[in-house]
N, CA, C and O atoms as a CHARMM CRD file, in Angstrom:
* protein
*
  336
    1    1 MET  N     72.80300-240.40500 133.42300 PROA 1      0.00000
    2    1 MET  CA    71.91000-239.68500 134.07100 PROA 1      0.00000
    3    1 MET  C     70.80700-239.23800 132.95700 PROA 1      0.00000
    4    1 MET  O     69.60100-239.23300 133.20200 PROA 1      0.00000
    5    2 ILE  N     71.31800-238.89800 131.81600 PROA 2      0.00000
    6    2 ILE  CA    70.35900-238.46900 130.76900 PROA 2      0.00000
    7    2 ILE  C     69.56000-239.65100 130.34600 PROA 2      0.00000
    8    2 ILE  O     68.36700-239.47900 130.09300 PROA 2      0.00000
    9    3 PHE  N     70.07700-240.79700 130.24700 PROA 3      0.00000
   10    3 PHE  CA    69.31200-241.96400 129.90200 PROA 3      0.00000
   11    3 PHE  C     68.20800-242.24400 130.90000 PROA 3      0.00000
   12    3 PHE  O     67.07200-242.54900 130.53400 PROA 3      0.00000
   13    4 ALA  N     68.57500-242.13200 132.20500 PROA 4      0.00000
   14    4 ALA  CA    67.49700-242.38100 133.23300 PROA 4      0.00000
   15    4 ALA  C     66.45600-241.29500 133.15800 PROA 4      0.00000
   16    4 ALA  O     65.27700-241.58300 133.36700 PROA 4      0.00000
   17    5 ILE  N     66.81700-240.07500 132.87500 PROA 5      0.00000
   18    5 ILE  CA    65.75700-238.99700 132.74600 PROA 5      0.00000
   19    5 ILE  C     64.83100-239.28600 131.60300 PROA 5      0.00000
   20    5 ILE  O     63.61100-239.15500 131.71000 PROA 5      0.00000
   21    6 SER  N     65.42900-239.68300 130.50700 PROA 6      0.00000
   22    6 SER  CA    64.58800-240.11300 129.25000 PROA 6      0.00000
   23    6 SER  C     63.65500-241.15300 129.65100 PROA 6      0.00000
   24    6 SER  O     62.50100-241.09800 129.22500 PROA 6      0.00000
   25    7 LEU  N     64.02700-242.11400 130.43700 PROA 7      0.00000
   26    7 LEU  CA    63.17600-243.24500 130.81500 PROA 7      0.00000
   27    7 LEU  C     61.97800-242.79300 131.80300 PROA 7      0.00000
   28    7 LEU  O     60.89600-243.38000 131.81900 PROA 7      0.00000
   29    8 VAL  N     62.25700-241.79900 132.54100 PROA 8      0.00000
   30    8 VAL  CA    61.25900-241.35300 133.54200 PROA 8      0.00000
   31    8 VAL  C     60.29300-240.43000 133.01900 PROA 8      0.00000
   32    8 VAL  O     59.23300-240.25000 133.61900 PROA 8      0.00000
   33    9 GLN  N     60.58500-239.79000 131.88000 PROA 9      0.00000
   34    9 GLN  CA    59.69600-238.80600 131.26500 PROA 9      0.00000
   35    9 GLN  C     58.24300-239.36300 131.23500 PROA 9      0.00000
   36    9 GLN  O     58.04000-240.48500 130.77300 PROA 9      0.00000
   37   10 PRO  N     57.24700-238.61100 131.71200 PROA 10     0.00000
   38   10 PRO  CA    55.93100-239.15900 131.68900 PROA 10     0.00000
   39   10 PRO  C     55.36700-239.30800 130.26200 PROA 10     0.00000
   40   10 PRO  O     55.60500-238.50200 129.36200 PROA 10     0.00000
   41   11 LYS  N     54.59200-240.41800 130.13000 PROA 11     0.00000
   42   11 LYS  CA    53.98700-240.65400 128.77600 PROA 11     0.00000
   43   11 LYS  C     52.67600-239.85700 128.72400 PROA 11     0.00000
   44   11 LYS  O     52.28300-239.24000 129.71500 PROA 11     0.00000
   45   12 LYS  N     52.00800-239.87100 127.57700 PROA 12     0.00000
   46   12 LYS  CA    50.66200-239.28100 127.48600 PROA 12     0.00000
   47   12 LYS  C     49.71800-239.93800 128.40800 PROA 12     0.00000
   48   12 LYS  O     49.93300-241.10600 128.73500 PROA 12     0.00000
   49   13 LYS  N     48.69400-239.30000 128.85800 PROA 13     0.00000
   50   13 LYS  CA    47.77200-239.73700 129.82100 PROA 13     0.00000
   51   13 LYS  C     46.95800-240.89300 129.15800 PROA 13     0.00000
   52   13 LYS  O     46.61700-241.85100 129.85100 PROA 13     0.00000
   53   14 LYS  N     46.67300-240.83500 127.97800 PROA 14     0.00000
   54   14 LYS  CA    45.92600-241.89500 127.23400 PROA 14     0.00000
   55   14 LYS  C     46.69500-243.16600 127.26800 PROA 14     0.00000
   56   14 LYS  O     46.11300-244.23100 127.47100 PROA 14     0.00000
   57   15 ASP  N     48.05700-243.09700 127.06600 PROA 15     0.00000
   58   15 ASP  CA    48.87800-244.36200 127.15100 PROA 15     0.00000
   59   15 ASP  C     48.96300-244.90500 128.54200 PROA 15     0.00000
   60   15 ASP  O     49.04600-246.12000 128.71900 PROA 15     0.00000
   61   16 LEU  N     48.94600-244.06700 129.52400 PROA 16     0.00000
   62   16 LEU  CA    49.11100-244.52000 131.01000 PROA 16     0.00000
   63   16 LEU  C     47.72800-245.27500 131.36700 PROA 16     0.00000
   64   16 LEU  O     47.77500-246.23400 132.13800 PROA 16     0.00000
   65   17 THR  N     46.60500-244.89300 130.86500 PROA 17     0.00000
   66   17 THR  CA    45.41400-245.58200 131.27800 PROA 17     0.00000
   67   17 THR  C     45.19100-246.92100 130.64300 PROA 17     0.00000
   68   17 THR  O     44.32900-247.67100 131.10100 PROA 17     0.00000
   69   18 MET  N     45.96600-247.27800 129.55300 PROA 18     0.00000
   70   18 MET  CA    45.89700-248.54000 128.87200 PROA 18     0.00000
   71   18 MET  C     46.95800-249.59600 129.35800 PROA 18     0.00000
   72   18 MET  O     47.07100-250.69700 128.81900 PROA 18     0.00000
   73   19 VAL  N     47.72800-249.17700 130.41800 PROA 19     0.00000
   74   19 VAL  CA    48.73200-250.16800 130.79100 PROA 19     0.00000
   75   19 VAL  C     48.13000-251.22000 131.69000 PROA 19     0.00000
   76   19 VAL  O     47.40200-250.91700 132.63500 PROA 19     0.00000
   77   20 SER  N     48.45300-252.48300 131.37200 PROA 20     0.00000
   78   20 SER  CA    47.92900-253.59800 132.03100 PROA 20     0.00000
   79   20 SER  C     48.72800-253.79000 133.28400 PROA 20     0.00000
   80   20 SER  O     49.76800-253.16100 133.47900 PROA 20     0.00000
   81   21 LYS  N     48.20900-254.71700 134.18700 PROA 21     0.00000
   82   21 LYS  CA    48.92500-255.16100 135.53900 PROA 21     0.00000
   83   21 LYS  C     50.20400-255.85000 135.08900 PROA 21     0.00000
   84   21 LYS  O     51.25000-255.62600 135.69800 PROA 21     0.00000
   85   22 GLU  N     50.16900-256.63600 134.10400 PROA 22     0.00000
   86   22 GLU  CA    51.35700-257.42400 133.64500 PROA 22     0.00000
   87   22 GLU  C     52.53600-256.51700 133.21900 PROA 22     0.00000
   88   22 GLU  O     53.69900-256.80500 133.50400 PROA 22     0.00000
   89   23 GLU  N     52.15500-255.29900 132.45400 PROA 23     0.00000
   90   23 GLU  CA    53.11100-254.44500 132.04800 PROA 23     0.00000
   91   23 GLU  C     53.67600-253.64400 133.19300 PROA 23     0.00000
   92   23 GLU  O     54.83700-253.23700 133.14900 PROA 23     0.00000
   93   24 LYS  N     52.83900-253.39500 134.26900 PROA 24     0.00000
   94   24 LYS  CA    53.26900-252.63400 135.38900 PROA 24     0.00000
   95   24 LYS  C     54.20900-253.45200 136.19200 PROA 24     0.00000
   96   24 LYS  O     55.15200-252.90000 136.75800 PROA 24     0.00000
   97   25 LYS  N     54.00400-254.82000 136.28600 PROA 25     0.00000
   98   25 LYS  CA    54.85000-255.74900 136.86900 PROA 25     0.00000
   99   25 LYS  C     56.20300-255.85200 136.24000 PROA 25     0.00000
  100   25 LYS  O     57.22800-255.87300 136.92300 PROA 25     0.00000
  101   26 VAL  N     56.20100-255.91600 134.94200 PROA 26     0.00000
  102   26 VAL  CA    57.45500-256.09000 134.10700 PROA 26     0.00000
  103   26 VAL  C     58.23300-254.77800 134.35200 PROA 26     0.00000
  104   26 VAL  O     59.44600-254.83600 134.55600 PROA 26     0.00000
  105   27 SER  N     57.57700-253.59600 134.34000 PROA 27     0.00000
  106   27 SER  CA    58.20000-252.29700 134.50300 PROA 27     0.00000
  107   27 SER  C     58.85200-252.28200 135.83100 PROA 27     0.00000
  108   27 SER  O     60.01200-251.88200 135.93300 PROA 27     0.00000
  109   28 LYS  N     58.17700-252.69400 136.85500 PROA 28     0.00000
  110   28 LYS  CA    58.72300-252.68500 138.21000 PROA 28     0.00000
  111   28 LYS  C     59.93300-253.57000 138.34200 PROA 28     0.00000
  112   28 LYS  O     60.92100-253.17400 138.96100 PROA 28     0.00000
  113   29 ILE  N     59.88300-254.73700 137.78700 PROA 29     0.00000
  114   29 ILE  CA    61.06500-255.69600 137.82500 PROA 29     0.00000
  115   29 ILE  C     62.26300-254.93200 137.10200 PROA 29     0.00000
  116   29 ILE  O     63.40300-254.91000 137.56400 PROA 29     0.00000
  117   30 THR  N     61.89200-254.32800 135.95400 PROA 30     0.00000
  118   30 THR  CA    62.96600-253.65700 135.20500 PROA 30     0.00000
  119   30 THR  C     63.71500-252.62300 136.00600 PROA 30     0.00000
  120   30 THR  O     64.94300-252.55100 135.99900 PROA 30     0.00000
  121   31 TRP  N     62.94000-251.83800 136.68700 PROA 31     0.00000
  122   31 TRP  CA    63.51000-250.71700 137.58700 PROA 31     0.00000
  123   31 TRP  C     64.34300-251.30400 138.74200 PROA 31     0.00000
  124   31 TRP  O     65.36400-250.74200 139.13700 PROA 31     0.00000
  125   32 ILE  N     63.87300-252.46200 139.27800 PROA 32     0.00000
  126   32 ILE  CA    64.62400-253.13800 140.33600 PROA 32     0.00000
  127   32 ILE  C     66.04400-253.62700 139.83400 PROA 32     0.00000
  128   32 ILE  O     67.07700-253.45800 140.48200 PROA 32     0.00000
  129   33 ILE  N     65.97800-254.19800 138.70900 PROA 33     0.00000
  130   33 ILE  CA    67.28000-254.69200 138.09400 PROA 33     0.00000
  131   33 ILE  C     68.11700-253.55800 137.72600 PROA 33     0.00000
  132   33 ILE  O     69.32200-253.61000 137.97100 PROA 33     0.00000
  133   34 LEU  N     67.60300-252.53900 137.16200 PROA 34     0.00000
  134   34 LEU  CA    68.43500-251.36100 136.81100 PROA 34     0.00000
  135   34 LEU  C     68.99800-250.65600 138.08200 PROA 34     0.00000
  136   34 LEU  O     70.07800-250.06700 138.05200 PROA 34     0.00000
  137   35 GLY  N     68.23700-250.73900 139.17800 PROA 35     0.00000
  138   35 GLY  CA    68.82700-250.15700 140.43600 PROA 35     0.00000
  139   35 GLY  C     69.91700-250.97900 140.97500 PROA 35     0.00000
  140   35 GLY  O     70.90900-250.42900 141.45400 PROA 35     0.00000
  141   36 VAL  N     69.79500-252.37200 140.92800 PROA 36     0.00000
  142   36 VAL  CA    70.88600-253.20300 141.38100 PROA 36     0.00000
  143   36 VAL  C     72.10700-253.03200 140.49900 PROA 36     0.00000
  144   36 VAL  O     73.21500-252.88500 141.01600 PROA 36     0.00000
  145   37 LEU  N     71.94800-253.04500 139.23300 PROA 37     0.00000
  146   37 LEU  CA    73.01900-252.93500 138.30800 PROA 37     0.00000
  147   37 LEU  C     73.81600-251.53900 138.45100 PROA 37     0.00000
  148   37 LEU  O     75.03900-251.47100 138.33200 PROA 37     0.00000
  149   38 SER  N     73.06600-250.54500 138.69400 PROA 38     0.00000
  150   38 SER  CA    73.66600-249.14500 138.91700 PROA 38     0.00000
  151   38 SER  C     74.38100-249.16500 140.28400 PROA 38     0.00000
  152   38 SER  O     75.32000-248.39000 140.46000 PROA 38     0.00000
  153   39 GLY  N     74.00800-249.97000 141.21700 PROA 39     0.00000
  154   39 GLY  CA    74.72100-250.04800 142.51100 PROA 39     0.00000
  155   39 GLY  C     76.18900-250.54400 142.32600 PROA 39     0.00000
  156   39 GLY  O     77.06200-250.27500 143.15100 PROA 39     0.00000
  157   40 PHE  N     76.42900-251.32500 141.13500 PROA 40     0.00000
  158   40 PHE  CA    77.74800-251.89200 140.93400 PROA 40     0.00000
  159   40 PHE  C     78.58700-250.76000 140.39300 PROA 40     0.00000
  160   40 PHE  O     79.80900-250.87900 140.48300 PROA 40     0.00000
  161   41 LEU  N     78.08600-249.69900 139.85400 PROA 41     0.00000
  162   41 LEU  CA    78.95100-248.83900 139.04200 PROA 41     0.00000
  163   41 LEU  C     79.86100-247.94100 139.86500 PROA 41     0.00000
  164   41 LEU  O     80.96300-247.63000 139.41400 PROA 41     0.00000
  165   42 LEU  N     79.42100-247.48100 141.13100 PROA 42     0.00000
  166   42 LEU  CA    80.27200-246.59600 141.92100 PROA 42     0.00000
  167   42 LEU  C     81.58500-247.33200 142.37100 PROA 42     0.00000
  168   42 LEU  O     82.65200-246.73900 142.21400 PROA 42     0.00000
  169   43 PRO  N     81.57000-248.50300 142.88300 PROA 43     0.00000
  170   43 PRO  CA    82.72100-249.25700 143.17800 PROA 43     0.00000
  171   43 PRO  C     83.63000-249.53200 141.98700 PROA 43     0.00000
  172   43 PRO  O     84.85900-249.51000 142.06500 PROA 43     0.00000
  173   44 LEU  N     82.91200-249.80300 140.83700 PROA 44     0.00000
  174   44 LEU  CA    83.76300-250.04900 139.64100 PROA 44     0.00000
  175   44 LEU  C     84.42200-248.78800 139.18900 PROA 44     0.00000
  176   44 LEU  O     85.58900-248.84200 138.79800 PROA 44     0.00000
  177   45 GLN  N     83.76400-247.64400 139.20900 PROA 45     0.00000
  178   45 GLN  CA    84.43000-246.37300 138.87000 PROA 45     0.00000
  179   45 GLN  C     85.60200-246.09800 139.81300 PROA 45     0.00000
  180   45 GLN  O     86.64200-245.62200 139.35700 PROA 45     0.00000
  181   46 THR  N     85.46500-246.39300 141.17000 PROA 46     0.00000
  182   46 THR  CA    86.50800-246.11600 142.09200 PROA 46     0.00000
  183   46 THR  C     87.70300-246.95700 141.71900 PROA 46     0.00000
  184   46 THR  O     88.83600-246.48000 141.64700 PROA 46     0.00000
  185   47 THR  N     87.43200-248.15800 141.49700 PROA 47     0.00000
  186   47 THR  CA    88.64000-249.00700 141.15300 PROA 47     0.00000
  187   47 THR  C     89.30900-248.63600 139.78200 PROA 47     0.00000
  188   47 THR  O     90.53100-248.64500 139.63900 PROA 47     0.00000
  189   48 THR  N     88.48900-248.33200 138.85500 PROA 48     0.00000
  190   48 THR  CA    89.08500-247.79400 137.55700 PROA 48     0.00000
  191   48 THR  C     89.89100-246.50600 137.85300 PROA 48     0.00000
  192   48 THR  O     91.04100-246.44000 137.41700 PROA 48     0.00000
  193   49 ASN  N     89.41000-245.55200 138.51000 PROA 49     0.00000
  194   49 ASN  CA    90.10600-244.37200 138.74600 PROA 49     0.00000
  195   49 ASN  C     91.41500-244.58700 139.47400 PROA 49     0.00000
  196   49 ASN  O     92.40900-243.91700 139.19600 PROA 49     0.00000
  197   50 GLY  N     91.41000-245.59700 140.48200 PROA 50     0.00000
  198   50 GLY  CA    92.66000-245.90100 141.18600 PROA 50     0.00000
  199   50 GLY  C     93.71100-246.51700 140.24100 PROA 50     0.00000
  200   50 GLY  O     94.90500-246.23800 140.35000 PROA 50     0.00000
  201   51 LYS  N     93.25500-247.31900 139.36200 PROA 51     0.00000
  202   51 LYS  CA    94.14400-247.91400 138.41700 PROA 51     0.00000
  203   51 LYS  C     94.73100-246.94700 137.46200 PROA 51     0.00000
  204   51 LYS  O     95.90500-246.98100 137.09400 PROA 51     0.00000
  205   52 LEU  N     93.77800-246.01900 137.05300 PROA 52     0.00000
  206   52 LEU  CA    94.11000-245.00800 136.13600 PROA 52     0.00000
  207   52 LEU  C     95.12900-244.06100 136.64200 PROA 52     0.00000
  208   52 LEU  O     95.97500-243.60300 135.87400 PROA 52     0.00000
  209   53 ARG  N     95.09000-243.74000 137.91100 PROA 53     0.00000
  210   53 ARG  CA    95.98500-242.93500 138.59400 PROA 53     0.00000
  211   53 ARG  C     97.29500-243.56800 138.67500 PROA 53     0.00000
  212   53 ARG  O     98.30700-242.88100 138.53800 PROA 53     0.00000
  213   54 THR  N     97.36000-244.87000 138.89400 PROA 54     0.00000
  214   54 THR  CA    98.65000-245.68800 138.93900 PROA 54     0.00000
  215   54 THR  C     99.25600-245.62900 137.55000 PROA 54     0.00000
  216   54 THR  O    100.44700-245.35300 137.40400 PROA 54     0.00000
  217   55 ALA  N     98.45700-245.88300 136.53700 PROA 55     0.00000
  218   55 ALA  CA    98.94500-245.90700 135.20100 PROA 55     0.00000
  219   55 ALA  C     99.47400-244.62200 134.72000 PROA 55     0.00000
  220   55 ALA  O    100.49300-244.61200 134.03100 PROA 55     0.00000
  221   56 THR  N     98.79100-243.42000 135.06600 PROA 56     0.00000
  222   56 THR  CA    99.31500-242.26300 134.58500 PROA 56     0.00000
  223   56 THR  C    100.36500-241.59000 135.45200 PROA 56     0.00000
  224   56 THR  O    101.11600-240.72100 135.01000 PROA 56     0.00000
  225   57 GLY  N    100.38500-242.01000 136.65500 PROA 57     0.00000
  226   57 GLY  CA   101.35900-241.49600 137.66200 PROA 57     0.00000
  227   57 GLY  C    100.89900-240.03700 138.10500 PROA 57     0.00000
  228   57 GLY  O    101.69900-239.32800 138.71600 PROA 57     0.00000
  229   58 SER  N     99.77400-239.63500 137.84000 PROA 58     0.00000
  230   58 SER  CA    99.41400-238.13000 138.07500 PROA 58     0.00000
  231   58 SER  C     97.93900-238.24600 138.48100 PROA 58     0.00000
  232   58 SER  O     97.12500-238.92300 137.85300 PROA 58     0.00000
  233   59 LEU  N     97.65300-237.51500 139.60800 PROA 59     0.00000
  234   59 LEU  CA    96.30900-237.43900 140.00300 PROA 59     0.00000
  235   59 LEU  C     95.50600-236.57600 139.00200 PROA 59     0.00000
  236   59 LEU  O     94.36900-236.88100 138.64100 PROA 59     0.00000
  237   60 LEU  N     96.15900-235.50200 138.58600 PROA 60     0.00000
  238   60 LEU  CA    95.45400-234.56400 137.67000 PROA 60     0.00000
  239   60 LEU  C     95.19700-235.23200 136.33400 PROA 60     0.00000
  240   60 LEU  O     94.13100-235.13100 135.72700 PROA 60     0.00000
  241   61 GLY  N     96.24600-235.91900 135.92200 PROA 61     0.00000
  242   61 GLY  CA    96.03200-236.57600 134.57000 PROA 61     0.00000
  243   61 GLY  C     94.92900-237.63400 134.58700 PROA 61     0.00000
  244   61 GLY  O     94.12100-237.72400 133.66300 PROA 61     0.00000
  245   62 ALA  N     94.91300-238.44000 135.66800 PROA 62     0.00000
  246   62 ALA  CA    93.83700-239.41500 135.78000 PROA 62     0.00000
  247   62 ALA  C     92.49000-238.72400 135.89600 PROA 62     0.00000
  248   62 ALA  O     91.51300-239.17700 135.30100 PROA 62     0.00000
  249   63 SER  N     92.42000-237.63700 136.65100 PROA 63     0.00000
  250   63 SER  CA    91.11900-236.91200 136.77200 PROA 63     0.00000
  251   63 SER  C     90.69000-236.32300 135.41900 PROA 63     0.00000
  252   63 SER  O     89.50100-236.33000 135.10300 PROA 63     0.00000
  253   64 PHE  N     91.58600-235.84200 134.65900 PROA 64     0.00000
  254   64 PHE  CA    91.34800-235.23300 133.32200 PROA 64     0.00000
  255   64 PHE  C     90.74200-236.38300 132.40300 PROA 64     0.00000
  256   64 PHE  O     89.68900-236.23300 131.78300 PROA 64     0.00000
  257   65 ILE  N     91.44800-237.45800 132.37600 PROA 65     0.00000
  258   65 ILE  CA    90.93400-238.60300 131.54100 PROA 65     0.00000
  259   65 ILE  C     89.52800-239.04400 132.01400 PROA 65     0.00000
  260   65 ILE  O     88.63300-239.23400 131.19000 PROA 65     0.00000
  261   66 SER  N     89.33900-239.20500 133.32000 PROA 66     0.00000
  262   66 SER  CA    88.02700-239.72600 133.72500 PROA 66     0.00000
  263   66 SER  C     86.94500-238.76200 133.31400 PROA 66     0.00000
  264   66 SER  O     85.92200-239.14800 132.74800 PROA 66     0.00000
  265   67 PHE  N     87.19800-237.44300 133.62200 PROA 67     0.00000
  266   67 PHE  CA    86.18300-236.38900 133.28400 PROA 67     0.00000
  267   67 PHE  C     85.90000-236.30400 131.80700 PROA 67     0.00000
  268   67 PHE  O     84.76800-236.12900 131.35500 PROA 67     0.00000
  269   68 PHE  N     87.02900-236.44100 131.05300 PROA 68     0.00000
  270   68 PHE  CA    86.89000-236.39700 129.58500 PROA 68     0.00000
  271   68 PHE  C     86.03000-237.47600 128.97400 PROA 68     0.00000
  272   68 PHE  O     85.15400-237.21900 128.14800 PROA 68     0.00000
  273   69 VAL  N     86.30300-238.67400 129.39700 PROA 69     0.00000
  274   69 VAL  CA    85.53700-239.87900 129.02400 PROA 69     0.00000
  275   69 VAL  C     84.08200-239.71300 129.48400 PROA 69     0.00000
  276   69 VAL  O     83.19200-240.12900 128.74200 PROA 69     0.00000
  277   70 GLY  N     83.79600-239.17100 130.58100 PROA 70     0.00000
  278   70 GLY  CA    82.45800-239.01800 131.14900 PROA 70     0.00000
  279   70 GLY  C     81.79800-237.98700 130.20000 PROA 70     0.00000
  280   70 GLY  O     80.68700-238.24600 129.73600 PROA 70     0.00000
  281   71 MET  N     82.45000-236.79200 129.87800 PROA 71     0.00000
  282   71 MET  CA    81.92700-235.84500 129.04400 PROA 71     0.00000
  283   71 MET  C     81.49500-236.37800 127.63700 PROA 71     0.00000
  284   71 MET  O     80.40200-236.07600 127.15900 PROA 71     0.00000
  285   72 ILE  N     82.38000-237.17100 127.00200 PROA 72     0.00000
  286   72 ILE  CA    82.19200-237.83600 125.68900 PROA 72     0.00000
  287   72 ILE  C     80.87500-238.70800 125.88900 PROA 72     0.00000
  288   72 ILE  O     79.97700-238.59200 125.05500 PROA 72     0.00000
  289   73 ILE  N     80.74700-239.46600 126.82900 PROA 73     0.00000
  290   73 ILE  CA    79.60300-240.35500 127.11300 PROA 73     0.00000
  291   73 ILE  C     78.26400-239.54000 127.24100 PROA 73     0.00000
  292   73 ILE  O     77.21400-239.91500 126.71900 PROA 73     0.00000
  293   74 LEU  N     78.39700-238.40200 127.97600 PROA 74     0.00000
  294   74 LEU  CA    77.13400-237.56700 128.17700 PROA 74     0.00000
  295   74 LEU  C     76.82600-236.96500 126.81700 PROA 74     0.00000
  296   74 LEU  O     75.64200-236.94900 126.47800 PROA 74     0.00000
  297   75 ILE  N     77.76800-236.45400 125.97400 PROA 75     0.00000
  298   75 ILE  CA    77.50600-235.88400 124.79200 PROA 75     0.00000
  299   75 ILE  C     76.76900-236.95400 123.84000 PROA 75     0.00000
  300   75 ILE  O     75.78900-236.61700 123.17500 PROA 75     0.00000
  301   76 ILE  N     77.25300-238.17000 123.81100 PROA 76     0.00000
  302   76 ILE  CA    76.58000-239.17800 122.96300 PROA 76     0.00000
  303   76 ILE  C     75.22000-239.45800 123.47700 PROA 76     0.00000
  304   76 ILE  O     74.30500-239.66400 122.67900 PROA 76     0.00000
  305   77 LEU  N     75.01400-239.48000 124.81700 PROA 77     0.00000
  306   77 LEU  CA    73.68500-239.77600 125.33300 PROA 77     0.00000
  307   77 LEU  C     72.62700-238.61400 124.95800 PROA 77     0.00000
  308   77 LEU  O     71.44900-238.83100 124.67300 PROA 77     0.00000
  309   78 ILE  N     73.22200-237.38500 125.00300 PROA 78     0.00000
  310   78 ILE  CA    72.37400-236.21100 124.58300 PROA 78     0.00000
  311   78 ILE  C     72.07400-236.22900 123.13900 PROA 78     0.00000
  312   78 ILE  O     70.97000-235.84900 122.75000 PROA 78     0.00000
  313   79 LEU  N     73.01200-236.65900 122.28500 PROA 79     0.00000
  314   79 LEU  CA    72.74800-236.77300 120.97800 PROA 79     0.00000
  315   79 LEU  C     71.71900-237.80400 120.60400 PROA 79     0.00000
  316   79 LEU  O     70.87800-237.59900 119.72900 PROA 79     0.00000
  317   80 ILE  N     71.81500-238.95100 121.31500 PROA 80     0.00000
  318   80 ILE  CA    70.86500-240.06000 121.16000 PROA 80     0.00000
  319   80 ILE  C     69.51600-239.66500 121.51500 PROA 80     0.00000
  320   80 ILE  O     68.57500-239.84200 120.74100 PROA 80     0.00000
  321   81 THR  N     69.38100-239.10500 122.72700 PROA 81     0.00000
  322   81 THR  CA    68.03100-238.59500 123.21700 PROA 81     0.00000
  323   81 THR  C     67.33200-237.58000 122.33300 PROA 81     0.00000
  324   81 THR  O     66.11400-237.58000 122.15800 PROA 81     0.00000
  325   82 ASN  N     68.20100-236.68800 121.77000 PROA 82     0.00000
  326   82 ASN  CA    67.64600-235.63000 121.03300 PROA 82     0.00000
  327   82 ASN  C     67.13700-236.12100 119.64600 PROA 82     0.00000
  328   82 ASN  O     66.13400-235.63600 119.12300 PROA 82     0.00000
  329   83 ILE  N     67.89200-237.12500 119.06900 PROA 83     0.00000
  330   83 ILE  CA    67.45500-237.68000 117.80700 PROA 83     0.00000
  331   83 ILE  C     66.27400-238.59200 117.92200 PROA 83     0.00000
  332   83 ILE  O     65.43700-238.62300 117.02000 PROA 83     0.00000
  333   84 ALA  N     66.16900-239.33200 118.98700 PROA 84     0.00000
  334   84 ALA  CA    65.02500-240.32200 119.18800 PROA 84     0.00000
  335   84 ALA  C     63.85200-239.67200 119.66100 PROA 84     0.00000
  336   84 ALA  O     62.83000-240.32300 119.87800 PROA 84     0.00000
């Protein structure tokens, strides 16, 4: 989510006026591809969580691992966006 927010942040007005039609087309195609790929993530997460529950034998253990990994990824994304 942090990565998506950093992509959507508005640029300076001067930069927006110099964008060509070709750049707008490439940007639109990029957003379409990103949307399709993100559509694959929810079923993938559901499958992974199901297998994790089976592997741990505990619903709470699987939930903890899932949230912990998500938290680590969010921290890394926050650090990357604050440095860049």
